[in-house]
A tleap script that builds the chain and sets N, CA, C and O, in Angstrom:
source leaprc.protein.ff14SB
mol = sequence {
  NMET PRO VAL GLU THR THR ALA PRO HIE PRO
  GLY SER GLU LYS LEU LYS PRO LEU TYR PRO
  SER LEU THR SER TRP VAL THR GLY HIE PHE
  VAL PRO MET TYR ARG ARG THR LEU GLY GLY
  GLU PHE ARG TRP CYS ALA GLU TRP TRP HIE
  HIE GLY GLU ALA ILE SER ARG LEU THR ALA
  LEU TRP TYR ALA TRP GLU ALA MET ARG LEU
  GLN GLY ALA THR GLY MET ALA LEU TRP TYR
  ARG ASP HIE LEU ASP HIE GLN LEU PRO VAL
  LEU LEU GLY PRO ARG GLY PRO PHE TYR GLN
  CYS THR GLU ASN GLU HIE LEU THR PRO HIE
  GLU ALA ARG VAL ALA PRO VAL PRO ASP GLY
  TRP LEU GLY PRO ASP TYR GLN ALA PRO ALA
  PRO ASN GLY CALA
}
set mol.1.N position { 39.508 15.716 -22.260 }
set mol.1.CA position { 39.237 16.308 -23.388 }
set mol.1.C position { 40.182 17.213 -23.971 }
set mol.1.O position { 40.729 17.978 -23.177 }
set mol.2.N position { 40.532 17.308 -25.304 }
set mol.2.CA position { 41.767 18.283 -25.737 }
set mol.2.C position { 41.338 19.568 -25.867 }
set mol.2.O position { 42.080 20.355 -26.456 }
set mol.3.N position { 40.064 20.025 -25.345 }
set mol.3.CA position { 39.717 21.478 -25.912 }
set mol.3.C position { 40.350 22.424 -24.761 }
set mol.3.O position { 40.426 23.630 -24.996 }
set mol.4.N position { 40.738 21.990 -23.711 }
set mol.4.CA position { 41.365 22.802 -22.874 }
set mol.4.C position { 42.451 23.860 -23.395 }
set mol.4.O position { 43.312 23.478 -24.188 }
set mol.5.N position { 42.418 25.112 -22.978 }
set mol.5.CA position { 42.978 26.016 -23.665 }
set mol.5.C position { 43.888 26.910 -22.426 }
set mol.5.O position { 43.400 26.975 -21.298 }
set mol.6.N position { 45.099 27.516 -22.694 }
set mol.6.CA position { 45.596 28.274 -21.827 }
set mol.6.C position { 44.882 29.529 -21.613 }
set mol.6.O position { 44.329 30.111 -22.546 }
set mol.7.N position { 44.877 30.044 -20.191 }
set mol.7.CA position { 44.485 31.186 -19.857 }
set mol.7.C position { 45.205 32.307 -20.426 }
set mol.7.O position { 46.397 32.195 -20.714 }
set mol.8.N position { 44.401 33.640 -20.650 }
set mol.8.CA position { 45.257 34.695 -21.221 }
set mol.8.C position { 46.423 35.185 -20.429 }
set mol.8.O position { 47.365 35.791 -20.941 }
set mol.9.N position { 46.326 34.906 -19.189 }
set mol.9.CA position { 47.524 35.495 -18.364 }
set mol.9.C position { 48.646 34.484 -18.026 }
set mol.9.O position { 48.252 33.411 -17.569 }
set mol.10.N position { 49.937 34.646 -18.170 }
set mol.10.CA position { 50.655 33.467 -17.674 }
set mol.10.C position { 50.569 33.244 -16.095 }
set mol.10.O position { 50.330 34.067 -15.211 }
set mol.11.N position { 50.851 31.803 -16.009 }
set mol.11.CA position { 50.648 31.560 -14.349 }
set mol.11.C position { 49.219 31.327 -14.181 }
set mol.11.O position { 48.965 30.758 -13.119 }
set mol.12.N position { 48.173 31.607 -14.937 }
set mol.12.CA position { 46.776 31.398 -14.458 }
set mol.12.C position { 46.476 29.920 -14.680 }
set mol.12.O position { 47.366 29.256 -15.212 }
set mol.13.N position { 45.293 29.299 -14.327 }
set mol.13.CA position { 45.082 27.897 -14.371 }
set mol.13.C position { 44.407 27.926 -15.843 }
set mol.13.O position { 43.960 28.931 -16.395 }
set mol.14.N position { 44.428 26.531 -16.390 }
set mol.14.CA position { 43.934 26.248 -17.826 }
set mol.14.C position { 42.411 26.284 -17.582 }
set mol.14.O position { 41.889 25.978 -16.510 }
set mol.15.N position { 41.796 26.663 -18.619 }
set mol.15.CA position { 40.216 26.838 -18.657 }
set mol.15.C position { 39.916 25.478 -18.879 }
set mol.15.O position { 40.583 24.752 -19.615 }
set mol.16.N position { 38.923 25.131 -18.250 }
set mol.16.CA position { 38.245 23.593 -18.490 }
set mol.16.C position { 36.995 23.850 -19.470 }
set mol.16.O position { 36.449 24.948 -19.576 }
set mol.17.N position { 36.656 22.825 -20.092 }
set mol.17.CA position { 35.406 22.802 -20.945 }
set mol.17.C position { 34.153 23.013 -19.864 }
set mol.17.O position { 34.076 22.694 -18.677 }
set mol.18.N position { 33.344 23.581 -20.617 }
set mol.18.CA position { 31.690 23.794 -19.943 }
set mol.18.C position { 31.231 22.427 -19.823 }
set mol.18.O position { 30.767 22.098 -18.731 }
set mol.19.N position { 31.281 21.568 -20.760 }
set mol.19.CA position { 30.733 20.305 -20.790 }
set mol.19.C position { 31.628 19.250 -20.643 }
set mol.19.O position { 32.125 19.015 -21.744 }
set mol.20.N position { 32.039 18.542 -19.821 }
set mol.20.CA position { 33.168 17.459 -19.671 }
set mol.20.C position { 32.906 16.452 -20.490 }
set mol.20.O position { 33.826 15.640 -20.394 }
set mol.21.N position { 32.037 16.077 -21.310 }
set mol.21.CA position { 31.913 15.007 -22.145 }
set mol.21.C position { 30.924 15.106 -23.331 }
set mol.21.O position { 29.919 15.802 -23.184 }
set mol.22.N position { 31.104 14.568 -24.293 }
set mol.22.CA position { 30.123 14.406 -25.356 }
set mol.22.C position { 28.695 14.237 -24.744 }
set mol.22.O position { 27.879 15.146 -24.899 }
set mol.23.N position { 28.435 13.345 -24.200 }
set mol.23.CA position { 27.024 12.987 -23.559 }
set mol.23.C position { 26.481 14.111 -23.073 }
set mol.23.O position { 25.340 14.465 -23.371 }
set mol.24.N position { 27.505 14.976 -22.029 }
set mol.24.CA position { 26.972 16.013 -21.284 }
set mol.24.C position { 26.385 17.210 -22.348 }
set mol.24.O position { 25.350 17.870 -22.252 }
set mol.25.N position { 27.435 17.239 -23.393 }
set mol.25.CA position { 27.157 18.361 -24.335 }
set mol.25.C position { 25.795 18.238 -25.015 }
set mol.25.O position { 24.984 19.162 -25.079 }
set mol.26.N position { 25.603 16.908 -25.560 }
set mol.26.CA position { 24.461 16.383 -26.326 }
set mol.26.C position { 23.253 16.571 -25.520 }
set mol.26.O position { 22.285 17.171 -25.986 }
set mol.27.N position { 23.258 16.003 -24.124 }
set mol.27.CA position { 22.075 16.043 -23.517 }
set mol.27.C position { 21.777 17.539 -22.913 }
set mol.27.O position { 20.633 17.981 -22.808 }
set mol.28.N position { 22.885 18.218 -22.553 }
set mol.28.CA position { 22.605 19.495 -21.755 }
set mol.28.C position { 22.560 20.837 -22.689 }
set mol.28.O position { 22.146 21.932 -22.308 }
set mol.29.N position { 23.027 20.559 -23.880 }
set mol.29.CA position { 23.197 21.778 -24.831 }
set mol.29.C position { 22.558 21.404 -26.277 }
set mol.29.O position { 21.611 22.053 -26.721 }
set mol.30.N position { 23.057 20.464 -26.886 }
set mol.30.CA position { 22.573 20.243 -28.403 }
set mol.30.C position { 21.075 19.959 -28.349 }
set mol.30.O position { 20.292 20.687 -28.960 }
set mol.31.N position { 20.624 18.817 -27.563 }
set mol.31.CA position { 19.241 18.573 -27.814 }
set mol.31.C position { 18.289 19.600 -27.402 }
set mol.31.O position { 17.322 19.834 -28.128 }
set mol.32.N position { 18.492 20.346 -26.123 }
set mol.32.CA position { 17.473 21.430 -25.744 }
set mol.32.C position { 17.761 22.684 -26.600 }
set mol.32.O position { 16.862 23.523 -26.650 }
set mol.33.N position { 18.882 22.910 -27.267 }
set mol.33.CA position { 18.949 24.119 -27.895 }
set mol.33.C position { 18.509 24.200 -29.279 }
set mol.33.O position { 17.966 25.211 -29.724 }
set mol.34.N position { 18.792 22.877 -30.153 }
set mol.34.CA position { 18.695 22.851 -31.674 }
set mol.34.C position { 17.281 21.946 -31.756 }
set mol.34.O position { 17.309 20.786 -32.166 }
set mol.35.N position { 16.174 22.531 -31.368 }
set mol.35.CA position { 15.028 21.820 -31.672 }
set mol.35.C position { 14.382 21.864 -32.953 }
set mol.35.O position { 14.346 22.917 -33.589 }
set mol.36.N position { 13.848 20.762 -33.398 }
set mol.36.CA position { 13.173 20.804 -34.822 }
set mol.36.C position { 11.967 19.863 -34.740 }
set mol.36.O position { 11.965 18.955 -33.909 }
set mol.37.N position { 11.083 20.028 -35.463 }
set mol.37.CA position { 9.941 19.025 -35.379 }
set mol.37.C position { 10.336 17.874 -36.275 }
set mol.37.O position { 10.556 17.927 -37.485 }
set mol.38.N position { 10.386 16.873 -35.513 }
set mol.38.CA position { 10.785 15.502 -36.019 }
set mol.38.C position { 10.005 14.947 -37.050 }
set mol.38.O position { 8.861 15.359 -37.243 }
set mol.39.N position { 10.618 13.854 -37.885 }
set mol.39.CA position { 9.735 13.302 -38.844 }
set mol.39.C position { 10.024 14.069 -40.263 }
set mol.39.O position { 10.278 15.272 -40.330 }
set mol.40.N position { 9.952 13.264 -41.286 }
set mol.40.CA position { 9.857 13.980 -42.590 }
set mol.40.C position { 11.435 14.443 -42.667 }
set mol.40.O position { 12.373 13.646 -42.636 }
set mol.41.N position { 11.559 15.827 -42.769 }
set mol.41.CA position { 12.838 16.411 -42.954 }
set mol.41.C position { 14.000 16.278 -42.003 }
set mol.41.O position { 15.189 16.224 -42.316 }
set mol.42.N position { 13.458 16.231 -40.746 }
set mol.42.CA position { 14.304 16.170 -39.532 }
set mol.42.C position { 14.282 14.706 -38.864 }
set mol.42.O position { 13.187 14.191 -38.638 }
set mol.43.N position { 15.263 14.145 -38.599 }
set mol.43.CA position { 15.308 12.996 -37.993 }
set mol.43.C position { 16.192 12.952 -36.707 }
set mol.43.O position { 17.173 13.685 -36.585 }
set mol.44.N position { 15.744 11.935 -35.620 }
set mol.44.CA position { 16.740 12.048 -34.484 }
set mol.44.C position { 16.412 10.678 -34.014 }
set mol.44.O position { 15.361 10.110 -34.310 }
set mol.45.N position { 17.400 10.137 -33.230 }
set mol.45.CA position { 17.396 8.837 -32.648 }
set mol.45.C position { 17.710 8.968 -31.308 }
set mol.45.O position { 18.825 9.392 -31.001 }
set mol.46.N position { 16.769 8.621 -30.328 }
set mol.46.CA position { 16.988 8.803 -28.914 }
set mol.46.C position { 18.288 7.948 -28.535 }
set mol.46.O position { 18.878 8.261 -27.501 }
set mol.47.N position { 18.767 6.890 -29.307 }
set mol.47.CA position { 20.108 6.233 -29.138 }
set mol.47.C position { 21.114 6.441 -30.120 }
set mol.47.O position { 21.773 5.670 -30.817 }
set mol.48.N position { 21.055 7.964 -29.973 }
set mol.48.CA position { 22.122 8.281 -31.065 }
set mol.48.C position { 23.421 7.887 -30.941 }
set mol.48.O position { 24.117 7.897 -31.957 }
set mol.49.N position { 23.968 7.480 -29.721 }
set mol.49.CA position { 25.250 6.768 -29.452 }
set mol.49.C position { 25.484 5.580 -30.099 }
set mol.49.O position { 26.612 5.087 -30.114 }
set mol.50.N position { 24.391 4.987 -30.722 }
set mol.50.CA position { 24.593 3.916 -31.737 }
set mol.50.C position { 24.974 4.010 -33.131 }
set mol.50.O position { 25.225 3.090 -33.909 }
set mol.51.N position { 24.980 5.399 -33.352 }
set mol.51.CA position { 25.404 5.656 -34.784 }
set mol.51.C position { 26.800 6.337 -34.869 }
set mol.51.O position { 26.907 7.542 -34.641 }
set mol.52.N position { 27.881 5.557 -35.202 }
set mol.52.CA position { 29.036 6.253 -35.377 }
set mol.52.C position { 29.153 7.495 -36.061 }
set mol.52.O position { 29.831 8.377 -35.535 }
set mol.53.N position { 28.615 7.691 -37.111 }
set mol.53.CA position { 28.579 8.787 -38.115 }
set mol.53.C position { 28.107 10.192 -36.958 }
set mol.53.O position { 28.598 11.321 -36.948 }
set mol.54.N position { 27.090 9.676 -36.123 }
set mol.54.CA position { 26.600 10.831 -35.408 }
set mol.54.C position { 27.352 11.051 -34.295 }
set mol.54.O position { 27.275 12.214 -33.897 }
set mol.55.N position { 28.135 10.247 -33.582 }
set mol.55.CA position { 29.043 10.452 -32.765 }
set mol.55.C position { 30.170 11.232 -33.330 }
set mol.55.O position { 30.596 12.209 -32.713 }
set mol.56.N position { 30.742 10.821 -34.598 }
set mol.56.CA position { 31.745 11.526 -35.054 }
set mol.56.C position { 31.430 13.200 -35.395 }
set mol.56.O position { 32.277 14.074 -35.211 }
set mol.57.N position { 30.208 13.431 -35.864 }
set mol.57.CA position { 29.777 14.712 -36.064 }
set mol.57.C position { 29.493 15.515 -35.002 }
set mol.57.O position { 29.867 16.688 -34.992 }
set mol.58.N position { 28.770 14.943 -33.949 }
set mol.58.CA position { 28.417 15.446 -32.632 }
set mol.58.C position { 29.758 15.997 -31.856 }
set mol.58.O position { 29.908 17.120 -31.374 }
set mol.59.N position { 30.768 14.815 -31.866 }
set mol.59.CA position { 32.032 15.279 -31.144 }
set mol.59.C position { 32.703 16.461 -32.067 }
set mol.59.O position { 33.194 17.369 -31.395 }
set mol.60.N position { 32.786 16.574 -33.176 }
set mol.60.CA position { 33.460 17.573 -34.008 }
set mol.60.C position { 32.670 18.924 -33.525 }
set mol.60.O position { 33.371 19.877 -33.184 }
set mol.61.N position { 31.335 19.044 -33.481 }
set mol.61.CA position { 30.568 20.142 -33.072 }
set mol.61.C position { 31.045 20.573 -31.609 }
set mol.61.O position { 31.391 21.706 -31.275 }
set mol.62.N position { 30.991 19.440 -30.815 }
set mol.62.CA position { 31.253 19.776 -29.504 }
set mol.62.C position { 32.584 20.464 -28.975 }
set mol.62.O position { 32.693 21.349 -28.126 }
set mol.63.N position { 33.648 19.758 -29.771 }
set mol.63.CA position { 35.066 20.271 -29.687 }
set mol.63.C position { 35.046 21.615 -30.313 }
set mol.63.O position { 35.708 22.479 -29.739 }
set mol.64.N position { 34.440 21.925 -31.327 }
set mol.64.CA position { 34.403 23.341 -32.033 }
set mol.64.C position { 33.805 24.268 -31.094 }
set mol.64.O position { 34.286 25.354 -30.771 }
set mol.65.N position { 32.566 23.688 -30.619 }
set mol.65.CA position { 31.842 24.727 -29.721 }
set mol.65.C position { 32.642 25.321 -28.458 }
set mol.65.O position { 32.714 26.492 -28.084 }
set mol.66.N position { 33.260 24.085 -27.879 }
set mol.66.CA position { 34.087 24.518 -26.838 }
set mol.66.C position { 35.291 25.395 -26.799 }
set mol.66.O position { 35.776 26.007 -25.848 }
set mol.67.N position { 35.643 25.325 -27.976 }
set mol.67.CA position { 36.986 26.248 -28.386 }
set mol.67.C position { 36.438 27.745 -28.664 }
set mol.67.O position { 36.877 28.778 -28.159 }
set mol.68.N position { 35.355 27.612 -29.605 }
set mol.68.CA position { 34.867 28.813 -30.169 }
set mol.68.C position { 34.073 29.818 -29.088 }
set mol.68.O position { 34.027 31.042 -29.208 }
set mol.69.N position { 33.543 29.152 -28.157 }
set mol.69.CA position { 32.843 29.977 -27.215 }
set mol.69.C position { 33.816 30.667 -26.416 }
set mol.69.O position { 33.291 31.593 -25.796 }
set mol.70.N position { 35.083 30.542 -26.204 }
set mol.70.CA position { 36.002 31.143 -25.549 }
set mol.70.C position { 36.512 32.362 -26.493 }
set mol.70.O position { 37.152 33.294 -26.006 }
set mol.71.N position { 36.252 32.312 -27.605 }
set mol.71.CA position { 37.066 33.455 -28.551 }
set mol.71.C position { 36.203 34.729 -28.249 }
set mol.71.O position { 36.726 35.835 -28.386 }
set mol.72.N position { 35.014 34.623 -27.878 }
set mol.72.CA position { 34.394 36.263 -27.500 }
set mol.72.C position { 34.035 36.707 -29.068 }
set mol.72.O position { 34.115 36.030 -30.093 }
set mol.73.N position { 33.641 37.989 -28.897 }
set mol.73.CA position { 33.275 38.769 -30.020 }
set mol.73.C position { 32.502 37.842 -31.285 }
set mol.73.O position { 31.301 37.616 -31.135 }
set mol.74.N position { 33.004 37.459 -32.180 }
set mol.74.CA position { 32.275 36.672 -33.276 }
set mol.74.C position { 32.600 35.051 -33.043 }
set mol.74.O position { 32.128 34.248 -33.848 }
set mol.75.N position { 33.254 34.680 -32.150 }
set mol.75.CA position { 33.535 33.079 -32.082 }
set mol.75.C position { 32.121 32.381 -32.344 }
set mol.75.O position { 32.032 31.616 -33.305 }
set mol.76.N position { 31.203 32.575 -31.666 }
set mol.76.CA position { 29.999 31.801 -31.898 }
set mol.76.C position { 29.378 31.922 -33.021 }
set mol.76.O position { 28.804 30.932 -33.475 }
set mol.77.N position { 29.353 33.054 -33.663 }
set mol.77.CA position { 28.876 33.546 -34.828 }
set mol.77.C position { 29.397 32.495 -35.961 }
set mol.77.O position { 28.707 31.838 -36.739 }
set mol.78.N position { 30.941 32.530 -35.815 }
set mol.78.CA position { 31.530 31.720 -36.760 }
set mol.78.C position { 31.248 30.246 -36.544 }
set mol.78.O position { 31.116 29.471 -37.492 }
set mol.79.N position { 31.158 29.880 -35.275 }
set mol.79.CA position { 30.881 28.333 -34.980 }
set mol.79.C position { 29.517 28.135 -35.674 }
set mol.79.O position { 29.542 27.190 -36.462 }
set mol.80.N position { 28.515 28.679 -35.603 }
set mol.80.CA position { 27.145 28.731 -36.279 }
set mol.80.C position { 27.470 28.470 -37.740 }
set mol.80.O position { 27.160 27.423 -38.307 }
set mol.81.N position { 28.152 29.545 -38.356 }
set mol.81.CA position { 28.358 29.582 -39.924 }
set mol.81.C position { 29.249 28.314 -40.280 }
set mol.81.O position { 28.942 27.531 -41.179 }
set mol.82.N position { 30.353 28.192 -39.509 }
set mol.82.CA position { 31.404 27.227 -40.307 }
set mol.82.C position { 30.995 25.730 -39.579 }
set mol.82.O position { 31.416 24.795 -40.260 }
set mol.83.N position { 30.460 25.415 -38.671 }
set mol.83.CA position { 30.213 24.213 -38.034 }
set mol.83.C position { 28.729 23.829 -38.089 }
set mol.83.O position { 28.341 23.002 -38.914 }
set mol.84.N position { 27.912 24.405 -37.239 }
set mol.84.CA position { 26.589 23.863 -37.002 }
set mol.84.C position { 25.705 24.016 -38.221 }
set mol.84.O position { 25.003 23.081 -38.607 }
set mol.85.N position { 25.738 25.233 -38.851 }
set mol.85.CA position { 25.069 25.250 -40.226 }
set mol.85.C position { 25.316 24.226 -41.281 }
set mol.85.O position { 24.432 23.875 -42.062 }
set mol.86.N position { 26.599 23.724 -41.293 }
set mol.86.CA position { 26.917 22.758 -42.142 }
set mol.86.C position { 26.372 21.254 -41.642 }
set mol.86.O position { 25.688 20.588 -42.420 }
set mol.87.N position { 26.663 20.816 -40.481 }
set mol.87.CA position { 26.386 19.620 -39.755 }
set mol.87.C position { 25.085 19.147 -39.379 }
set mol.87.O position { 24.719 17.972 -39.347 }
set mol.88.N position { 24.397 20.211 -39.087 }
set mol.88.CA position { 22.862 20.026 -38.670 }
set mol.88.C position { 21.995 19.529 -39.729 }
set mol.88.O position { 21.269 18.582 -39.425 }
set mol.89.N position { 21.928 20.008 -40.968 }
set mol.89.CA position { 21.114 19.351 -41.997 }
set mol.89.C position { 21.725 17.863 -42.455 }
set mol.89.O position { 20.976 16.954 -42.813 }
set mol.90.N position { 22.989 17.745 -42.405 }
set mol.90.CA position { 23.394 16.270 -42.608 }
set mol.90.C position { 23.049 15.368 -41.509 }
set mol.90.O position { 22.524 14.277 -41.731 }
set mol.91.N position { 23.363 15.841 -40.173 }
set mol.91.CA position { 23.038 14.903 -39.113 }
set mol.91.C position { 21.609 14.620 -38.894 }
set mol.91.O position { 21.182 13.492 -38.650 }
set mol.92.N position { 20.851 15.729 -38.992 }
set mol.92.CA position { 19.202 15.534 -38.887 }
set mol.92.C position { 18.394 15.143 -40.216 }
set mol.92.O position { 17.183 14.927 -40.250 }
set mol.93.N position { 19.209 15.095 -41.222 }
set mol.93.CA position { 18.480 15.216 -42.735 }
set mol.93.C position { 17.964 13.515 -42.666 }
set mol.93.O position { 18.255 12.572 -41.929 }
set mol.94.N position { 17.090 13.688 -43.795 }
set mol.94.CA position { 16.246 12.509 -44.125 }
set mol.94.C position { 16.987 11.245 -44.721 }
set mol.94.O position { 16.518 10.112 -44.827 }
set mol.95.N position { 18.460 11.758 -45.148 }
set mol.95.CA position { 19.289 10.713 -45.473 }
set mol.95.C position { 20.621 10.708 -44.558 }
set mol.95.O position { 21.660 10.197 -44.977 }
set mol.96.N position { 20.545 11.200 -43.509 }
set mol.96.CA position { 21.623 11.185 -42.401 }
set mol.96.C position { 21.876 9.899 -41.677 }
set mol.96.O position { 21.520 8.817 -42.144 }
set mol.97.N position { 22.455 10.019 -40.604 }
set mol.97.CA position { 22.888 8.790 -39.885 }
set mol.97.C position { 21.358 8.168 -39.190 }
set mol.97.O position { 21.148 6.962 -39.058 }
set mol.98.N position { 20.471 9.139 -38.832 }
set mol.98.CA position { 19.483 8.648 -38.302 }
set mol.98.C position { 18.202 8.318 -39.334 }
set mol.98.O position { 17.041 8.416 -38.937 }
set mol.99.N position { 18.519 7.943 -40.609 }
set mol.99.CA position { 17.368 8.146 -41.658 }
set mol.99.C position { 16.440 6.948 -41.313 }
set mol.99.O position { 15.264 7.058 -41.658 }
set mol.100.N position { 16.833 5.820 -40.673 }
set mol.100.CA position { 15.954 4.882 -40.464 }
set mol.100.C position { 15.363 4.649 -39.244 }
set mol.100.O position { 14.593 3.706 -39.062 }
set mol.101.N position { 15.742 5.632 -38.198 }
set mol.101.CA position { 15.252 5.702 -36.867 }
set mol.101.C position { 14.174 6.633 -36.762 }
set mol.101.O position { 14.008 7.524 -37.596 }
set mol.102.N position { 13.317 6.435 -35.611 }
set mol.102.CA position { 12.398 7.608 -35.279 }
set mol.102.C position { 12.870 7.924 -33.901 }
set mol.102.O position { 13.730 7.280 -33.300 }
set mol.103.N position { 12.203 9.023 -33.425 }
set mol.103.CA position { 12.781 9.430 -32.151 }
set mol.103.C position { 12.367 8.184 -30.967 }
set mol.103.O position { 12.930 8.185 -29.872 }
set mol.104.N position { 11.581 7.395 -31.239 }
set mol.104.CA position { 11.080 6.297 -30.258 }
set mol.104.C position { 11.647 5.174 -30.715 }
set mol.104.O position { 11.494 4.257 -29.908 }
set mol.105.N position { 12.325 4.822 -31.818 }
set mol.105.CA position { 12.888 3.457 -32.171 }
set mol.105.C position { 14.006 3.676 -32.944 }
set mol.105.O position { 14.100 4.465 -33.884 }
set mol.106.N position { 15.077 2.740 -32.382 }
set mol.106.CA position { 16.295 2.739 -33.065 }
set mol.106.C position { 16.326 1.640 -34.026 }
set mol.106.O position { 15.766 0.625 -33.612 }
set mol.107.N position { 16.835 1.565 -35.213 }
set mol.107.CA position { 17.026 0.570 -36.216 }
set mol.107.C position { 18.545 0.682 -36.392 }
set mol.107.O position { 19.146 1.753 -36.481 }
set mol.108.N position { 19.115 -0.561 -36.434 }
set mol.108.CA position { 20.653 -0.550 -36.508 }
set mol.108.C position { 20.847 -0.214 -38.183 }
set mol.108.O position { 20.220 -0.842 -39.037 }
set mol.109.N position { 21.645 0.682 -38.450 }
set mol.109.CA position { 21.811 1.268 -40.086 }
set mol.109.C position { 22.527 -0.116 -40.832 }
set mol.109.O position { 23.274 -0.986 -40.386 }
set mol.110.N position { 21.996 0.092 -42.024 }
set mol.110.CA position { 22.868 -1.116 -42.874 }
set mol.110.C position { 24.377 -0.609 -42.871 }
set mol.110.O position { 24.686 0.583 -42.874 }
set mol.111.N position { 25.298 -1.702 -42.864 }
set mol.111.CA position { 26.641 -1.363 -43.072 }
set mol.111.C position { 27.193 -2.035 -44.350 }
set mol.111.O position { 27.066 -3.237 -44.587 }
set mol.112.N position { 27.790 -1.187 -45.111 }
set mol.112.CA position { 28.055 -1.475 -46.649 }
set mol.112.C position { 29.316 -2.729 -46.301 }
set mol.112.O position { 30.056 -2.755 -45.317 }
set mol.113.N position { 29.273 -3.563 -47.274 }
set mol.113.CA position { 30.020 -4.620 -47.389 }
set mol.113.C position { 31.459 -4.127 -48.205 }
set mol.113.O position { 31.540 -3.326 -49.136 }
set mol.114.N position { 32.341 -4.739 -47.660 }
set mol.114.CA position { 34.003 -4.448 -48.192 }
set mol.114.C position { 34.412 -5.599 -48.530 }
set mol.114.O position { 34.327 -6.561 -47.766 }
set mol.115.N position { 34.983 -5.678 -49.879 }
set mol.115.CA position { 35.820 -6.820 -50.174 }
set mol.115.C position { 37.211 -6.341 -50.179 }
set mol.115.O position { 37.515 -5.180 -50.456 }
set mol.116.N position { 38.188 -7.420 -49.813 }
set mol.116.CA position { 39.358 -7.324 -49.646 }
set mol.116.C position { 40.147 -6.923 -50.888 }
set mol.116.O position { 40.003 -7.514 -51.959 }
set mol.117.N position { 41.037 -5.840 -50.705 }
set mol.117.CA position { 41.830 -5.537 -52.030 }
set mol.117.C position { 42.723 -6.434 -52.264 }
set mol.117.O position { 43.328 -7.048 -51.386 }
set mol.118.N position { 42.886 -6.589 -53.600 }
set mol.118.CA position { 43.883 -7.962 -53.907 }
set mol.118.C position { 45.344 -7.222 -53.863 }
set mol.118.O position { 45.626 -6.075 -54.212 }
set mol.119.N position { 46.107 -8.156 -53.370 }
set mol.119.CA position { 47.546 -7.711 -53.284 }
set mol.119.C position { 48.080 -6.927 -54.560 }
set mol.119.O position { 47.893 -7.376 -55.690 }
set mol.120.N position { 48.781 -5.687 -54.318 }
set mol.120.CA position { 49.379 -5.046 -55.460 }
set mol.120.C position { 48.547 -4.330 -56.349 }
set mol.120.O position { 49.044 -3.739 -57.307 }
set mol.121.N position { 46.964 -4.321 -56.065 }
set mol.121.CA position { 46.060 -3.509 -56.809 }
set mol.121.C position { 46.239 -2.202 -56.507 }
set mol.121.O position { 45.897 -1.476 -57.440 }
set mol.122.N position { 46.667 -1.597 -55.507 }
set mol.122.CA position { 46.709 -0.094 -55.233 }
set mol.122.C position { 48.264 0.400 -55.630 }
set mol.122.O position { 48.489 1.609 -55.683 }
set mol.123.N position { 49.144 -0.400 -55.857 }
set mol.123.CA position { 50.515 -0.218 -56.018 }
set mol.123.C position { 51.380 0.016 -54.787 }
set mol.123.O position { 50.848 -0.185 -53.695 }
set mol.124.N position { 52.555 0.386 -54.826 }
set mol.124.CA position { 53.445 0.038 -53.776 }
set mol.124.C position { 53.124 1.218 -52.806 }
set mol.124.O position { 53.412 1.007 -51.628 }
set mol.125.N position { 52.548 2.482 -53.129 }
set mol.125.CA position { 52.516 3.748 -52.322 }
set mol.125.C position { 51.392 3.453 -51.254 }
set mol.125.O position { 51.430 3.945 -50.127 }
set mol.126.N position { 50.327 2.564 -51.717 }
set mol.126.CA position { 49.289 2.301 -50.936 }
set mol.126.C position { 49.228 1.105 -50.197 }
set mol.126.O position { 48.172 0.893 -49.600 }
set mol.127.N position { 50.354 0.075 -50.086 }
set mol.127.CA position { 50.481 -0.892 -49.451 }
set mol.127.C position { 50.425 -0.691 -47.688 }
set mol.127.O position { 50.958 0.284 -47.156 }
set mol.128.N position { 49.840 -1.555 -47.047 }
set mol.128.CA position { 49.702 -1.642 -45.752 }
set mol.128.C position { 51.395 -1.986 -45.230 }
set mol.128.O position { 52.163 -2.751 -45.813 }
set mol.129.N position { 51.657 -1.288 -44.139 }
set mol.129.CA position { 53.054 -1.651 -43.649 }
set mol.129.C position { 53.125 -2.791 -43.150 }
set mol.129.O position { 52.044 -3.314 -42.880 }
set mol.130.N position { 54.333 -3.536 -42.867 }
set mol.130.CA position { 54.664 -4.834 -42.596 }
set mol.130.C position { 54.457 -4.921 -41.153 }
set mol.130.O position { 54.804 -3.996 -40.419 }
set mol.131.N position { 53.890 -6.026 -40.694 }
set mol.131.CA position { 53.969 -6.040 -39.156 }
set mol.131.C position { 55.138 -5.936 -38.378 }
set mol.131.O position { 56.132 -6.591 -38.692 }
set mol.132.N position { 55.136 -5.163 -37.365 }
set mol.132.CA position { 56.353 -5.210 -36.565 }
set mol.132.C position { 57.522 -4.453 -37.387 }
set mol.132.O position { 58.713 -4.738 -37.263 }
set mol.133.N position { 57.045 -3.500 -38.199 }
set mol.133.CA position { 58.177 -2.697 -39.283 }
set mol.133.C position { 58.971 -3.666 -40.000 }
set mol.133.O position { 59.970 -3.255 -40.592 }
set mol.134.N position { 58.625 -5.099 -40.038 }
set mol.134.CA position { 59.519 -5.930 -41.016 }
set mol.134.C position { 59.446 -5.642 -42.507 }
set mol.134.O position { 60.140 -6.284 -43.295 }
savepdb mol mol.pdb
quit
């Protein structure tokens, strides 16, 4: 995990994350700590790992939490303000990644259709690189 930081004294060991994986952080910290009455305004899916957006947002929260917990003083206060307070309403909100699910039932979210972009449509600055650098 990229959260490891160097200890404050030269020659000392690197600090290891408190939670070694996203799963351990979600199940050991996030879910027990940030409880909300579910249904209506707040949604959760027990199979949260089936939701790409949730994985991305929870990973961002975990990485920031691991880094900011080591800052002391106002590190965690800043984590709440700058990270959790923004992500929590999106993550658990009625139109967030779990909007179709209940705590007891996972429903696969609808994936938007994507049509191929016509060649040349976006101009030369947006063209995909040629295979093998050709």
